[in-house]
Structures are given as C-alpha cells and as structure tokens.
Residue, then its C-alpha position, 0 to 999 in steps of 0.5 A: m094544647r089539644r086534648e082527647s079522651w079514650d078508654v085505653v091508649v096503647a103506644g106501639a103497633g107491633v104484635a104486643g100493642l095490636f093483640c092487647a087492643l084486640n083482646l079488650p072488651e067490645k066497644t072499649r074506645t081504644l087508640v093505638i099510636c105508633k112512632e112511624d107507620a104501622a109497618t115500621c115495627d120490629s114485629m114485622l122483621a121476625q123471621g124464624g117463627m113462634c114457639t108453641l106447645a104442640n105436645p103436652a110432653d114437650r112442656e117441661a123440656w121447653i121450660a128447661d130450654t128457656l131457663a137454660a138459655g136465660h142462665n136461670e135468671n128467668n121468672r119461672a112463673a112467667v115462663e110457665a104462663m108463656v108456654d101454657g098460653s101458646p096453644a090458644v095463641t096459635r089457634t087464634l092466629v090461625e083463625l085470624g088467617v095466619e097461614f103457617d107452613r104445614s107438612p104434607d099431611g096438613r099438620l103444622d110444620y115445626t122447625r128447631e133453632g138454637a138452644h132448643s132440644r126439639p122442633r117446636i117453632v111454627h113459621r110462615a117461610d122466613t117472614t113469620g113476623a110480617a104474616v102475624t103482624e099484618a093479620l093482627l093489624a087487619a083485625v084491629r082496623a076492622l074494629p069500629w071502636v079502635e083507631v090506629r094512628e100512625h106517625s104519632p110518637m109518644e113523648d111522655l106520661l101524663v101523671e097526677g097525684e103525689g107519692k103512692g097516690r100517683r096515677c098515669v092518666g094518659l100519654l103526651a103524644r105528637d101528630g100532624g096537628g102538633p102535641v096532644e094530650l091523650l087522656a085514658n083510664a089505662c095506658v099501655l106501653a108496647c113501644g119495642g126495644v132500644g136497637g136505634l141506640y146501637e151502631r149495629s142492630t137488627n132493629y129499626p132505627c126509630l126504636t130508641g127506648d122512648a117508653i123506658r126513658a119516660c118511665e125513668r123520668h117519672g120514677v116508674a120501676t125498670e130493671h135489667l136494662d143491661w140485659v141486651q141480646i146480641h144475635p150471632t148472624s146478621l149479614f155483614t156489610d159496610k153500608p150504614g143502616r139496619a143490619f139484616l138478620i139471617s134467621e137462627s132457623c137457617r142453622g136449625e135446618g143445617a147451615v153451619l158457621v165456618g172461619a176463613n179456612g172453611e172449618r167449623f169453629c162452634d156449636e151453631l145451635a148453642p144459645r145466642d150469647v154463646v154463639s155470638a161470643a164464639i164468633r167474636k173470638q174467631m174474628e179476633r183469631e183471624g183478624s177479620r170483620f166477619v165469619r161465614l154461614d155455609f148453607s151447603a147442607v141445606g137443600e136448595d128447595v128449603v133455601r128457595g122456599h123456607f128461606a126465600h126472603i133471606y136468599e133474595t136479600c143476600l142475592a141482592a147484596g151480591h151473595d148467592i148462598l146456594a153457591e158460597p158461604v155468606p159473610v155474617v157478624p153479630a148485631q144487637h137484637y133484643l132487650m130482655g130487661g125493660i119496664a118492670c111489670d107483673l104477669w098481667g103487665r101492671t107496672s109500679m104506677t097505677g093506670l100504667f101497663a107494659c107488654g112486649e119487648t119494652a116490658c120485663c116480667g122476667v120471662h127471658g132471663k138474661n138471654r132470650l131463647a130463639s122464637n120466644s119473643l112473638l109468643e111472649s108479646l102475644v101471651f102477655s098482651a092478652r093478659c094485660a088486656e085481661a087485667i085492664s078490663g077485669r074480664a077474660p080476653r075477647v080473642a085469646p084466653g089468658a089466665a085467672h088473675p087477681k082482682t084489679a081496680e084498673a077496670c075502665 
C-alpha cells in the first residue's frame, strides 16, 4: 500500500476544511481530500447567507435567538464564541473577495430569517455558500504548501497505541491509484453531514456520515446523532435525487406559507422545527403531499435579484413564483450532533480534530438557527487550526486557547 507523510491531513473541502487549511501556519504541509470533486459539498448549496454581529448591541439578542431555536440545549460558551468570532470572519471573507450584497449607501445589506429577532444575515443574492466556498478554494489552491486532492474519499482512521495512549496518526483514503495511507501529525475531519442516508434531503447524496462511522469504529466519542434538522421548504417534485432548498430568507423577505385554500396556517418565521411540524399537520389535514409558498408580497425586483437562482430553478421545474405559489415540502437538511469535540475541535482521541457539520461542540443545540451554519464552520475551523499549531490563525483571529500538545 502507498504511504504519504504530511503535517496535517484534512478530510473535506467545504468551508470548514478549507478555512482550517487556510488558517494553519505558513509552510504547514497540508493535504485536503474530498470524496467527489471540490464543488460537490453542501457549503456550495447554502443560499440564505451568514449571520454576523454588525452591532455590539445585537450580541445578547443573537445569543438568545440561537438558544431559543436550539431549545436551550446549546453549549452557551460555544454560542458566544461563534457570535464573537463573526466580525473577524466577515472581514476576512470580504478581504478574500466575497462580494456580499450591499445597500445603496455601500454598507453590507442584512436580511432576516426564521426565529431571528432582527436582520443580521449577510448574503450574496441566494448563492452565498457558493460565493464563500469558491473564494476559500481559490485562496487555498494559491498556497504552495497545500494540496487539494479530489475524488479521494476517506475510508478510515489510522490509529496507534492502546487505551488512553491511543492516537490518530493518519487517515486511510482511496484515490485513482488505489488505497493510500496518509500519515500526519494532526488529522481534521470536516466531512459534512448525513443527508445521503435519507430518502429526501437537501444534501448531496455523497454525504453519508463517513467520518462519524469511522469514529464509532475506533471508539471516538460522538453525541446527539438523533438531532437532525428538517428544513420546512424544499421544492416538491416526484423526481428522485437531491431536494432543492427554497431559502428561509424568502420568508424573511415576505413569502408566506398557504394551504390548498390559499390561507396562511402558521408563523413562517418560527424556528425550523416548528414550521416543519406545522406543514406536516397541514398536509395531514388536507391529505396532500405538499403545501405552497406564496411570493405575492415579495417585490419582483427582489425575486429576480436576491432570489434569482431560486426563481430560475423553480421556473425550470415549471413553477413561476411570480405568477403562482410554488409547492414545497419539508426535507432533511442538517445534523446538529456529530463527533464530540471542544471549542477548538479536539475530539476524544489525541491527534484527531473535527469541525463543520460533522462535528458537535453544542453550538446549535437541538435545532439550528438559520444561517448560523456557515459561520459556525468558519469560526470553529479557525480555532481548530489554532489548536493544531499552537499559534493564532493566519487569516482570522480565533481566541486564546489552552496549551496543547498537538502542535505539528
């Protein structure tokens, strides 16, 4: 079997894996692997935007909104770290060339989504995830000490030692040349969620919880794997394959949910689990397979501009959202549980770190607040890089951390 040696190996090329690689010290020999091509990651699919702290006066309200949405099952310290890390992350993304939408006065434009008490979400039309991921991918590929290797799925952990002395020393992966042992001083799991295990999901089918299963095989702690979020509004279709998400920001801009009789039946801006439950009940009452999202109160310029991708995708499916309500149905969307880790991505096994959706530091609680996911991945992947290196991140400042023996 082939064998390679690296300082750090990162499994996953979404925003978490990329930002971790970007924040490691200069000349840290880093390999980023991904299961399919770099574009096939859920980070690319994020529509609504990314929360950020535009005004210090919003800090406590945002924390309260996140805790309420998470049924107060959140780790408050993680929530505070995410909120407090948001301004630096936002500045970094702008410096990397992410062109967030701006208001006429040139300031960042903020939108609101379900369960948010005020607008605090920056966005790039309805393709924010793609804008952020593409900028990070370009920045990482520009680093001569980092390699991004596509079509190289992780298959297992490489572990040495016994009992408390066990340590992750690398990852077993597969590429065009067959199986390969990727030895490293530190390994980062950023493999995304579990949507590929569900019949109807907004995730790519390749996201099947590979990192979580590998951790379970080796006794690495996981938690709350039953904390799975259902998104209220995916485009209804009889065709198989990934469900197309219709962003919550549509409801934040005035779209409403209606039944077969055209009447509203719920508060569209309640937390996602509450809205999804209301839709299920409405479908049961009607004996229907979907409800409808009505864009009548959303201006045509907003639909054609802010929601251009959603408008065009629905139109291609035979639904003109400017002319009639579009059929929607809940779909699996996000995993709040995952590989248990602390606020610096450290798992229960020495040498092994996790960040992004595959990780669980408790920031989301039992139900994720809309548009906290991109930010969570970015803040905690930077902190993960900080813990690995024992230094402040190269790009986005993290936070003071306990000394760690994981320096590479």
